[in-house]
C-alpha positions as CSV (number, residue, x, y, z in Angstrom):
1,M,-15.9,18.4,-26.0
2,A,-12.6,16.7,-25.3
3,E,-12.5,13.0,-24.4
4,P,-12.0,12.4,-20.6
5,L,-8.5,11.4,-19.5
6,T,-9.7,8.0,-18.3
7,A,-11.3,7.2,-21.6
8,Q,-8.1,8.2,-23.4
9,L,-6.0,6.0,-21.1
10,R,-8.3,3.0,-21.6
11,R,-8.3,3.4,-25.4
12,F,-4.4,3.7,-25.3
13,L,-4.1,0.5,-23.3
14,V,-6.4,-1.4,-25.5
15,E,-5.1,-0.1,-28.9
16,T,-1.4,-0.5,-28.1
17,N,-1.7,-3.9,-26.4
18,A,0.0,-2.5,-23.3
19,I,-2.0,-4.8,-21.1
20,A,-0.9,-7.8,-23.0
21,L,2.7,-6.6,-22.8
22,A,2.4,-6.1,-19.0
23,I,1.0,-9.6,-18.6
24,G,3.8,-10.9,-20.7
25,V,6.4,-9.2,-18.5
26,V,4.9,-10.6,-15.3
27,V,4.6,-14.1,-16.7
28,G,8.1,-13.9,-18.1
29,G,9.5,-12.9,-14.7
30,A,7.7,-15.8,-13.1
31,V,9.0,-18.3,-15.7
32,S,12.5,-16.9,-15.3
33,K,12.3,-17.5,-11.5
34,L,10.9,-21.0,-12.1
35,V,13.6,-21.9,-14.5
36,G,16.3,-20.4,-12.3
37,T,15.2,-22.5,-9.4
38,L,15.0,-25.6,-11.7
39,V,18.5,-25.0,-13.0
40,S,20.0,-24.3,-9.5
41,G,18.1,-27.1,-7.7
42,F,18.1,-29.8,-10.3
43,F,20.6,-29.4,-13.2
44,M,23.5,-27.7,-11.3
45,P,23.8,-30.5,-8.7
46,I,24.0,-33.0,-11.5
47,V,26.7,-30.9,-13.3
48,G,28.5,-30.4,-10.0
49,S,28.6,-34.1,-9.3
50,V,30.4,-34.9,-12.6
51,T,32.9,-32.0,-12.4
52,P,36.1,-32.2,-10.4
53,G,35.5,-30.7,-7.0
54,G,31.8,-30.0,-7.7
55,E,32.1,-26.3,-7.3
56,W,32.2,-25.3,-11.0
57,R,30.4,-22.0,-10.5
58,A,33.4,-20.9,-8.4
59,W,35.8,-21.5,-11.3
60,R,38.1,-18.5,-11.9
61,I,40.8,-17.6,-14.3
62,P,43.3,-15.6,-12.1
63,L,44.7,-12.4,-13.4
64,R,47.1,-9.9,-11.9
65,G,46.5,-9.1,-8.3
66,D,43.1,-10.0,-6.8
67,N,41.4,-9.8,-10.2
68,A,40.0,-12.9,-11.9
69,I,37.6,-13.8,-14.7
70,Q,34.6,-15.5,-13.1
71,I,34.3,-18.3,-15.7
72,G,32.1,-20.5,-13.6
73,E,29.5,-17.7,-13.1
74,I,29.6,-16.9,-16.9
75,L,29.0,-20.6,-17.7
76,G,26.2,-20.8,-15.1
77,V,24.4,-17.7,-16.4
78,T,24.8,-19.0,-20.0
79,M,23.3,-22.3,-19.0
80,D,20.4,-20.5,-17.3
81,F,19.8,-18.4,-20.5
82,L,19.9,-21.4,-22.8
83,I,17.5,-23.5,-20.7
84,L,15.1,-20.5,-20.4
85,T,15.2,-19.8,-24.1
86,V,14.4,-23.4,-25.0
87,L,11.6,-23.5,-22.4
88,V,10.0,-20.3,-23.7
89,F,10.4,-21.4,-27.3
90,W,8.7,-24.7,-26.5
91,M,5.9,-23.0,-24.5
92,A,5.3,-20.5,-27.3
93,T,5.1,-23.1,-30.0
94,K,2.8,-25.4,-28.0
95,L,0.6,-22.8,-26.4
96,F,0.1,-20.7,-29.5
97,R,0.3,-23.6,-32.0
98,V,3.0,-21.9,-33.9
99,E,4.8,-24.1,-36.5
100,V,8.4,-23.4,-37.3
101,K,9.0,-23.6,-41.0
102,K,12.0,-25.6,-42.2
103,G,14.4,-24.2,-44.6
């Protein structure tokens, strides 16, 4: 007799670590939102206070016509990414007691 569909699904979820992956995605989304808020509410006002005009996310490199390279937005997203990467690395090494080998 064939295994019931619910049993197959349960076995699939356990054997493939799909539940752990889903939890990781949810936690990752929450951490991303937290870091984004931290960056926009804490770090960016500090950066804005030391840059001329304070509106560095609005920096543009004008091109022909109405086109422009949004350099401020690119810098902002890059900063968000770097801070998120460092935070996730720090959390992973501390939470899972992972040691990074030198050399």
